[in-house]
C-alpha positions in Angstrom: 13.1 15.4 4.9 9.7 16.8 5.9 9.1 20.5 6.9 6.0 21.9 8.4 4.9 25.3 7.1 3.3 27.3 10.0 3.2 30.9 8.8 2.4 32.1 5.3 5.2 34.1 3.8 5.3 35.4 0.2 8.5 33.5 -0.8 9.1 33.8 -4.5 12.7 32.5 -4.4 13.1 29.7 -1.8 16.5 29.4 -0.2 18.4 26.2 -1.3 20.3 24.6 1.5 22.9 22.5 -0.2 23.8 20.7 3.0 20.6 18.7 2.9 19.5 19.3 -0.6 16.2 21.0 0.4 14.5 24.3 -0.4 13.3 26.5 2.4 10.0 28.5 2.0 9.6 30.2 5.4 11.3 31.5 8.4 10.0 28.5 10.4 11.6 26.1 7.9 14.9 28.1 8.2 14.8 27.9 11.9 13.9 24.2 11.9 16.9 23.4 9.6 19.3 25.5 11.8 18.1 24.1 15.1 18.1 20.4 14.0 21.3 20.4 12.0 23.8 22.4 14.0 26.8 20.5 12.7 25.8 21.4 9.1 25.3 25.1 9.7 28.2 25.8 12.0 30.4 27.5 9.4 29.6 29.6 6.3 25.9 29.1 6.5 25.1 32.7 7.1 26.3 34.5 4.0 25.2 37.1 1.6 22.7 34.8 -0.2 21.0 33.8 3.1 20.8 37.5 4.2 19.3 38.4 0.8 16.7 35.7 1.3 15.8 36.9 4.8 15.6 40.5 3.6 13.7 40.1 0.3 11.7 36.9 0.6 11.0 36.7 4.3 10.6 40.5 4.5 12.7 40.7 7.6 14.9 43.7 6.7 15.8 44.6 10.3 17.2 41.1 10.9 19.0 41.1 7.6 20.6 44.4 8.4 21.8 43.2 11.8 23.2 40.0 10.3 24.9 41.9 7.6 26.6 44.3 10.0 27.7 41.4 12.3 29.0 39.4 9.4 31.1 42.3 8.1 32.5 42.9 11.6 33.7 39.3 11.8 31.2 38.1 14.5 31.3 34.5 15.5 29.0 32.3 13.3 27.3 30.9 16.5 26.0 34.3 17.4 24.6 34.9 13.9 22.7 31.5 14.1 21.4 32.2 17.6 20.2 35.6 16.4 18.2 34.1 13.6 16.5 31.6 16.0 15.8 34.4 18.5 14.5 37.0 16.1 12.2 34.5 14.2 10.6 33.6 17.6 10.2 30.0 16.6 12.2 28.4 19.5 12.1 29.3 23.2 15.0 30.9 25.0 15.9 27.6 26.7 15.9 25.8 23.3 18.2 28.5 21.8 20.5 28.1 24.8 20.6 24.3 24.2 21.4 25.0 20.6 24.4 27.1 21.7 25.6 24.3 23.9 25.5 21.9 21.1 27.6 24.2 19.0 30.1 24.7 21.8 30.5 21.0 22.2 31.2 20.6 18.5 33.7 23.5 18.6 35.7 21.8 21.3 36.1 18.6 19.3 39.5 17.8 17.6 39.4 18.4 13.9 39.3 14.6 13.0 36.4 13.9 15.4 34.4 16.9 14.1 34.9 15.8 10.5 33.8 12.3 11.5 30.7 13.5 13.4 29.7 15.6 10.4 30.4 12.8 7.9 28.5 10.3 10.0 25.5 12.7 10.2 25.5 13.3 6.5 25.7 9.5 6.0 22.7 9.0 8.2 20.8 11.6 6.0 21.8 9.5 2.9 24.1 12.3 1.7 26.7 9.8 0.8 28.7 12.1 -1.6 29.1 14.8 1.0 29.9 12.2 3.7 32.7 10.8 1.5 34.2 14.2 1.2 34.2 14.7 5.0 35.8 11.3 5.6 38.5 12.2 3.1 39.3 15.4 5.0 40.3 13.3 8.0 42.7 11.3 5.9 44.2 14.5 4.5 45.1 15.8 8.0 48.7 15.5 9.2 49.4 12.0 10.4 49.6 13.0 14.0 46.0 14.5 13.8 44.3 11.5 12.3 43.8 9.6 15.5 45.0 6.1 16.5 44.7 3.0 14.3 41.3 2.1 15.8 39.9 5.6 14.9 41.4 5.5 11.4 40.0 2.0 10.9 36.5 3.4 11.6 37.1 6.2 9.0 38.2 3.7 6.3 35.2 1.5 7.2 32.7 4.3 7.0 34.4 5.6 3.8 34.0 2.2 2.3 30.3 2.2 3.2 29.9 5.6 1.5 31.6 4.4 -1.6 29.4 1.3 -1.7 26.3 3.4 -1.6 27.7 5.5 -4.4 28.1 2.3 -6.4 31.9 2.7 -6.4 32.7 -0.9 -5.4 36.4 -0.8 -6.3 37.0 2.2 -4.0 34.8 0.7 -1.4 36.8 -2.5 -1.4 40.1 -0.6 -1.2 38.8 1.4 1.8 37.6 -1.8 3.6 40.9 -3.5 3.0 42.8 -0.5 4.6 40.4 -0.7 7.5 41.0 -4.4 8.0 44.8 -3.9 7.8 44.6 -1.4 10.6 42.4 -3.4 12.9 41.8 -7.1 12.0 38.0 -7.1 12.1 36.0 -10.0 10.7 32.9 -7.8 10.1 35.0 -5.7 7.8 36.2 -8.8 6.1 32.6 -9.9 5.6 31.8 -6.5 4.0 34.6 -7.2 1.5 33.1 -10.6 0.8 29.7 -9.0 0.2 31.2 -6.6 -2.3 32.7 -9.5 -4.3 29.3 -11.1 -4.5 27.4 -8.0 -5.5 30.1 -7.2 -8.1 31.4 -10.4 -9.5 34.0 -8.4 -11.5 35.8 -7.4 -8.3 39.0 -9.3 -7.9 40.7 -9.6 -4.6 44.4 -10.2 -4.1 45.6 -13.6 -2.9 45.9 -12.5 0.7 42.3 -11.4 1.1 41.1 -14.4 -1.0 42.8 -16.6 1.6 41.3 -14.7 4.5 37.7 -15.2 3.4 36.7 -18.7 4.3 34.1 -20.8 2.5 31.9 -20.6 5.6 32.0 -16.8 5.4 31.1 -16.9 1.7 28.1 -19.1 2.4 27.0 -16.8 5.2 27.3 -13.8 3.0 25.4 -15.5 0.2 22.5 -16.2 2.6 22.5 -12.6 3.7 22.5 -11.5 0.1 19.4 -13.6 -0.7 17.6 -12.1 2.3 18.5 -8.6 1.2 17.2 -9.3 -2.3 13.9 -10.7 -0.9 13.5 -7.6 1.3 14.3 -5.3 -1.7 11.5 -6.9 -3.6 9.0 -5.7 -1.0 10.4 -2.1 -1.0 7.8 0.8 -1.0 9.2 2.1 -4.3 8.5 -1.1 -6.1 5.0 -1.2 -4.6 4.5 2.4 -5.7 5.5 1.3 -9.2 3.1 -1.6 -9.2 0.2 0.7 -8.2 1.2 3.1 -10.9 0.9 0.4 -13.7 -2.6 -0.5 -12.5 -3.8 3.0 -13.5 -5.2 4.0 -16.9 -2.6 5.1 -19.5 -2.9 8.9 -19.0 -2.6 8.8 -15.2 0.1 6.2 -15.6 2.2 8.5 -17.8 1.7 11.4 -15.5 2.5 9.4 -12.5 5.6 7.9 -14.1 7.0 11.4 -14.8 6.5 12.5 -11.2 8.0 9.3 -9.9 11.1 9.7 -12.2 11.6 13.3 -11.0 11.4 12.1 -7.4 14.0 9.4 -8.0 16.2 11.8 -9.9 16.2 14.2 -7.0 16.9 11.5 -4.5 19.8 10.3 -6.6 21.2 13.8 -6.9 21.1 14.2 -3.1 22.9 10.9 -2.7 25.6 11.6 -5.2 26.2 15.3 -4.4 
């Protein structure tokens, strides 16, 4: 995620936004995150830690005092978020109004649809661990609130995709199988086939072995080969190749920076 710093502010202790795994160093960055990620900041984003950051690091004591008072009085979270956008003067009145409308639309969603929207958004941001947790919330709802079979099939399918990206192929396969059982979808069956090719230790029961045809296996094998060829051209590998062309000192320094970058990306994915 890229943030543009527009105004210099003496931030000694950046605010860590767990929802995206980023640190915020200015009021502009704070507003940018709030405005562009409404579904992630709807609830419990404005708390004592954020207010302390606004007061001490952004040097906006007046705004912090107003937020603190409203938070203690039980004011709606939407009003607190809108106040931050308004007081920081980073977005226009019409943009803040549009932000409020987005929040209202989310508030009107049934719980299952809201959880799915949040999970899908986190998935799109490569926050697979957090997405998995949101998908699980839907399956923990009372049966009458989980939606119809088609909706639940989507949840299990997306849950399977999240598990696959977390390298949990056993759980991914189980989720895909439940999705297929709800709505017989050949694309889901193909994803199960792909898992068995990527993880040869994955054993399907006889029913699913029979459902996956030789033609589908061949098709999946071709797609796997294409994916491997594409991965070989990934930017990260090219960056590694450039690194090893440097002299030993710069190579060592660059390797350390690259490893730290990959570690942070991995933490964001798994958290």
